[in-house]
N, C-alpha and C positions, 0 to 999 in steps of 0.2 A: 351485676349490671342492672340499671333501672330503665325500664321502658315505660315512659309516661302514659302511653295509650293502654297499657295493661296494668295500670295502677292497682295494687292490692292483690295481684296474682303472683304466685310462686311457680317458677318454671324450672324443670329439670330436663336437661337433654342428655340422654345416655346412649352411647354408641358402642358397638362391638364389631370387630372385623372377623370374618369367618369364611372359609372355603364353602362351596355349596354343600358338601357332605358333612360339614360341621355346623350348619345353620341351626338345627334343632338344639344342639348342645349350647350354642351361643344364646339362643332365646331363653333357654332354661336359666342360664347365668344372669342374663339381663333381668328376668323376672324375679330372680332371687334377690338381686340388689334392690330392686324396687320394693319388694316385700320387706326387706330390712329397713328401708326408709319409711315404711308405712304407706306407700303409694299403692292404691288398689286399681283394679280395672276401671272402676267408675271415675277415677281421677284422670285417666289417660285421655288424650285428645289426639286425633289424627292430623289436625291442622298444625302447620309449623308456627312458631311464635312470630316469625316475620310476617306471615300471612295474617295472623291474628291482629298484629299491630296495624298493618295496612288496611284491613277491613274496619278497624275502629276509627280510622281517620275520616 
């Protein structure tokens, strides 16, 4: 998908479902996938892409 307000940015949205007692393992899995993709902690943002687009308008 192309978001004109975020031109030039690549966004990845990664989700995982887990029960409360499985949250730690789910986060380990998510971080492993991000690591395989070459996404570092410095690349991560807490703001949603919809908020980023709205703020750019």
